[in-house]
C-alpha positions in Angstrom: -8.9 -12.0 -17.6 -5.5 -10.6 -16.6 -4.9 -9.5 -13.3 -2.4 -6.1 -13.3 -0.5 -5.7 -10.2 1.5 -2.6 -9.2 2.7 -1.0 -5.8 1.0 2.1 -4.3 2.4 4.9 -3.8 3.4 6.2 -0.2 0.7 7.5 1.8 -0.2 8.4 5.4 1.0 9.3 8.9 -0.8 8.3 12.3 -2.9 11.9 12.5 -5.0 10.7 9.1 -5.3 7.0 10.5 -7.1 8.6 13.7 -9.0 10.7 11.6 -10.2 8.0 9.5 -11.0 5.8 12.1 -13.1 8.5 13.6 -14.8 9.4 10.5 -15.9 5.6 10.2 -16.7 4.5 13.8 -20.6 6.1 12.8 -20.7 3.1 10.9 -19.1 0.4 12.0 -22.2 -1.6 13.0 -23.3 -1.6 9.4 -21.2 -4.2 7.8 -22.1 -7.4 9.1 -19.6 -8.5 12.6 -19.6 -12.1 12.0 -18.2 -13.4 8.6 -17.9 -16.7 7.4 -16.1 -18.4 4.3 -18.2 -17.7 1.1 -19.3 -20.6 -0.5 -17.9 -22.2 -4.0 -20.8 -20.7 -5.5 -20.3 -17.8 -4.2 -16.6 -17.9 -4.9 -17.3 -19.2 -8.6 -18.4 -15.1 -9.5 -14.7 -14.1 -8.7 -13.1 -17.2 -9.8 -14.3 -16.7 -13.6 -13.6 -13.2 -13.7 -10.1 -13.9 -12.7 -10.0 -12.0 -9.5 -7.7 -13.3 -6.8 -10.0 -14.2 -4.3 -8.8 -16.6 -1.5 -5.2 -16.0 -2.5 -2.5 -14.6 0.0 -2.9 -10.6 -0.9 0.5 -9.1 0.1 0.3 -6.5 -3.4 -1.9 -4.2 -4.5 -3.2 -5.1 -7.8 -5.8 -3.1 -10.7 -8.5 -5.2 -12.1 -11.1 -4.6 -15.0 -14.1 -6.6 -15.9 -14.7 -7.2 -19.6 -15.2 -4.1 -21.3 -18.7 -3.6 -23.5 -18.6 -3.5 -27.2 -18.1 0.4 -28.1 -18.2 2.5 -31.4 -16.3 5.8 -31.7 -20.2 7.4 -31.3 -20.4 5.9 -27.5 -20.4 8.2 -24.6 -19.8 7.1 -21.1 -20.5 8.0 -17.6 -18.5 7.0 -15.1 -18.9 6.7 -11.0 -16.1 6.6 -8.4 -16.6 5.2 -4.6 -14.2 3.1 -2.0 -14.7 0.7 0.7 -12.6 -0.3 3.6 -11.0 3.3 4.0 -11.6 3.0 8.2 -10.7 -0.4 9.1 -7.6 -1.5 10.8 -7.1 -4.9 9.0 -7.8 -6.4 5.1 -7.8 -4.2 2.2 -8.8 -0.7 0.7 -10.7 -1.1 -2.5 -11.9 1.4 -4.9 -13.9 1.1 -7.8 -15.3 2.6 -10.8 -18.6 1.4 -12.5 -19.0 2.7 -16.4 -22.1 2.9 -18.7 -23.2 4.0 -22.3 -24.9 7.4 -21.6 -27.9 5.4 -23.7 -27.7 2.6 -21.2 -27.7 4.9 -17.7 -31.1 5.0 -17.3 -31.7 1.1 -17.3 -28.5 0.4 -15.2 -30.5 2.6 -12.7 -33.5 0.6 -13.0 -31.6 -2.1 -11.7 -32.1 -1.1 -8.3 -28.4 0.2 -7.2 -28.0 2.2 -3.7 -25.2 3.1 -1.1 -23.9 -0.2 -0.2 -24.0 0.8 3.3 -28.0 0.8 3.1 -28.2 -2.8 1.5 -28.2 -6.2 3.1 -25.0 -8.5 2.2 -27.4 -10.5 0.1 -28.8 -7.4 -1.7 -25.2 -6.3 -2.6 -24.1 -10.0 -3.8 -26.9 -10.3 -5.9 -26.6 -6.7 -7.4 -23.0 -7.7 -8.0 -23.8 -10.9 -10.1 -26.3 -8.7 -11.9 -23.5 -6.6 -13.4 -21.9 -9.9 -14.4 -24.7 -11.0 -16.8 -24.3 -10.6 -20.8 -27.0 -8.0 -21.1 -25.9 -5.9 -18.8 -22.1 -6.2 -20.2 -23.3 -5.2 -23.3 -23.7 -1.4 -21.7 -21.2 -1.1 -18.6 -18.0 -2.5 -16.7 -16.3 -2.0 -13.9 -12.9 -1.9 -12.1 -11.2 -1.9 -9.1 -8.2 -0.6 -7.4 -7.5 -3.2 -4.3 -4.5 -1.9 -1.9 -3.1 -4.5 0.0 -3.1 -3.9 4.3 0.4 -4.8 3.5 1.4 -1.9 1.1 -0.8 0.5 3.4 1.4 -0.5 6.1 4.5 0.4 4.3 3.3 3.5 3.0 2.2 5.1 6.1 5.2 4.2 8.5 7.2 5.8 5.6 9.2 8.8 6.6 8.1 10.9 3.7 4.1 12.1 4.9 1.9 11.1 2.1 -1.8 11.9 3.0 -4.6 9.2 3.2 -6.8 11.5 0.9 -4.1 12.2 -1.5 -3.4 7.8 -1.8 -7.3 7.9 -2.6 -7.3 10.3 -4.8 -4.0 8.7 -6.5 -6.3 5.5 -7.2 -9.0 7.4 -8.5 -6.9 9.0 -10.7 -5.3 5.9 -12.2 -8.6 4.2 -12.5 -9.7 6.9 -14.7 -6.5 7.4 -16.8 -6.7 3.4 -17.3 -10.2 3.4 -18.6 -9.4 6.0 -21.2 -6.4 4.3 -21.8 -8.8 0.8 -23.0 -10.7 3.2 -25.7 -13.6 4.1 -23.1 -14.7 7.3 -24.3 -16.2 9.3 -20.4 -17.7 12.1 -20.7 -19.4 12.7 -17.3 -17.9 11.5 -14.2 -19.6 11.4 -10.6 -17.2 10.7 -7.4 -18.3 10.3 -3.5 -15.5 13.1 -2.2 -12.7 12.6 -0.4 -11.8 15.6 1.6 -13.3 19.0 0.3 -15.6 18.6 -2.7 -14.4 21.7 -4.6 -10.9 21.5 -4.1 -10.9 17.5 -5.2 -13.1 18.4 -8.4 -10.7 21.4 -9.5 -7.8 19.2 -9.0 -9.6 16.6 -11.2 -11.3 19.1 -13.7 -7.2 20.1 -13.9 -6.2 16.3 -15.0 -9.0 15.6 -17.4 -10.2 18.6 -19.3 -12.8 18.1 -21.4 -14.9 15.7 -19.3 -17.5 17.0 -16.7 -17.0 16.1 -13.3 -19.0 16.2 -10.2 -17.8 15.4 -6.7 -20.1 15.5 -3.7 -20.6 14.3 -0.2 -23.0 11.0 -0.5 -22.7 10.6 -3.7 -23.4 6.8 -3.7 -26.7 8.0 -2.5 -27.4 10.7 -5.2 -26.3 9.3 -8.4 -26.5 5.3 -9.4 -23.6 4.9 -11.1 -21.6 5.4 -7.9 -23.8 3.2 -6.2 -23.0 0.4 -8.5 -19.3 1.4 -8.0 -19.6 1.4 -4.2 -21.4 -2.0 -4.7 -18.1 -3.3 -6.9 -15.7 -1.8 -3.7 -17.9 -3.6 -0.9 -18.1 -6.9 -2.2 -14.6 -7.1 -3.8 -13.5 -6.0 -0.2 -15.7 -8.5 1.4 -14.8 -11.5 -0.3 -11.0 -10.9 0.3 -11.6 -10.4 3.6 -13.8 -13.6 4.4 -11.7 -15.9 2.4 -8.6 -14.2 3.4 -5.2 -16.3 3.0 -2.4 -15.6 5.2 0.7 -15.0 4.3 2.1 -16.5 7.0 1.0 -20.1 6.2 1.3 -21.6 9.4 -1.1 -19.5 11.2 -4.0 -20.4 8.5 -5.4 -23.0 10.6 -4.5 -21.3 13.9 -5.8 -18.2 13.8 -9.5 -17.3 13.6 -11.3 -15.9 10.8 -14.1 -14.3 12.9 -12.4 -11.0 12.7 -16.0 -8.9 12.4 -16.1 -6.0 9.8 -12.4 -4.6 10.6 -13.8 -1.4 12.1 -12.4 -0.5 15.3 -15.6 0.1 17.0 -16.8 -3.4 16.1 -15.9 -5.8 19.5 -15.6 -8.5 17.3 -12.8 -7.1 15.7 -11.4 -5.8 19.1 -11.8 -9.5 20.4 -9.8 -10.8 17.3 -6.9 -7.9 17.6 -6.7 -9.2 21.3 -6.4 -12.7 20.4 -4.1 -12.7 18.0 -1.6 -10.8 18.7 1.7 -12.5 19.2 3.7 -11.0 22.4 7.0 -11.1 20.4 6.0 -11.0 16.7 3.3 -9.0 16.9 0.5 -9.5 14.0 0.2 -10.9 10.7 0.1 -9.0 7.1 -3.7 -8.7 7.5 -3.0 -5.9 9.9 -2.9 -1.8 9.0 0.2 -1.4 11.4 0.0 2.4 11.6 -3.5 2.3 12.8 -3.7 3.8 16.4 -5.6 0.7 17.4 -3.1 -1.4 16.4 -0.3 0.8 17.7 -1.8 0.9 21.2 -2.4 -2.9 21.2 1.2 -3.3 20.4 2.6 -0.7 23.0 0.4 -2.2 25.7 0.8 -6.3 25.0 4.3 -6.7 23.1 7.3 -7.3 24.3 9.1 -3.8 23.9 11.9 -3.1 21.6 14.9 -1.1 22.4 17.2 0.5 19.6 20.3 1.8 20.8 21.9 4.5 19.4 25.9 4.1 18.3 26.7 6.8 21.0 25.0 4.9 23.6 26.8 1.6 23.0 29.5 0.9 25.9 32.9 0.8 25.1 33.5 -2.9 25.9 31.0 -3.7 23.0 33.0 -4.9 20.2 31.9 -3.4 16.7 30.0 -6.0 14.3 33.0 -5.3 12.0 35.7 -7.2 14.1 33.3 -10.4 13.5 34.3 -10.3 9.5 37.6 -11.6 8.3 39.9 -8.5 7.2 41.1 -8.9 3.3 44.8 -8.3 3.3 46.7 -6.2 0.9 49.5 -6.3 -1.6 53.0 -7.6 0.5 54.5 -4.4 0.7 52.3 -1.6 0.1 51.3 -1.2 3.5 48.0 -1.4 2.9 45.6 -3.6 4.9 42.2 -2.8 3.3 40.9 -4.4 0.1 43.1 -5.1 -3.1 43.2 -2.1 -5.8 41.3 -2.7 -8.8 43.0 -4.7 -12.1 41.4 -1.5 -14.1 43.5 0.8 -12.4 46.3 -1.7 -12.7 45.9 -1.9 -16.1 45.8 2.1 -17.2 47.8 4.9 -15.1 46.2 7.8 -14.1 47.5 11.2 -15.7 47.7 14.3 -14.0 46.2 17.5 -16.4 47.6 20.5 -15.5 45.2 23.6 -16.8 46.3 27.0 -17.1 43.8 30.0 -17.4 
């Protein structure tokens, strides 16, 4: 199974980060605080699918499960949800689950519910169930996994791009990719990001002819969204518990007991304090624009002062003095670069135009 990788678009500012943290603090205790690496048996589900779990994740990627066999008469219902919007570390994962309308009741009977209301074992069991041949015949799923490095890059850009807009774009991309693969989606249910009515109208404009429902707590109301929620949550947890630092020399030096990643988790705060290097800061697992990270860096790291040009003393030589100057042609009086041979072979001609 091929993994499609692409960069994310610009996203957020620090104000939006604070909102994201505040929104999720109330559920910070739900994810397990202490994580250990998954066993090879647990990872077999991911490796058999081709998901890059246990690899250094510096880029975002999109992944689709094997698609169910369909004919032109098959119509599909699709759900969208996310995991990891609020944590200060690790990826953010958006997921879809889609199934044939004729299979929806059977899929709903498998026991899908809001991932936050299930134990880790229950989520893993349901995710594994989605990979079984009898379930694959009528359903499929996809994820958009946005790396923490891409989130940091986006949020620290000069051009402001709201975190909600990043979520919208991830959802839109997954819907477009699903349709492009020939899945005839007729109904969509989405757990809202921002005002439901505004978001729904935006999607209805982009996808005319598809019945779209955007609602709060959709992961508790619609089993297809619950299934998407589990795909997102299990994938994020697998990445986090088997994180491979891009900074390879840190792999055996830093603890992997970083908790759920939410700022309200004591294990996460403990890891942030113990893993901070006063000169180099944090490894790429961190979302550097989160206010929790910013405050710790300001308080504990060595300050960096960027001097403006006008503040540089006259006694300081410019950096250009340390580079050799190219000498011009003899007798030309020009000590700069030599003229290109292109202009030596072609003499400029002045054209006069009279109106």
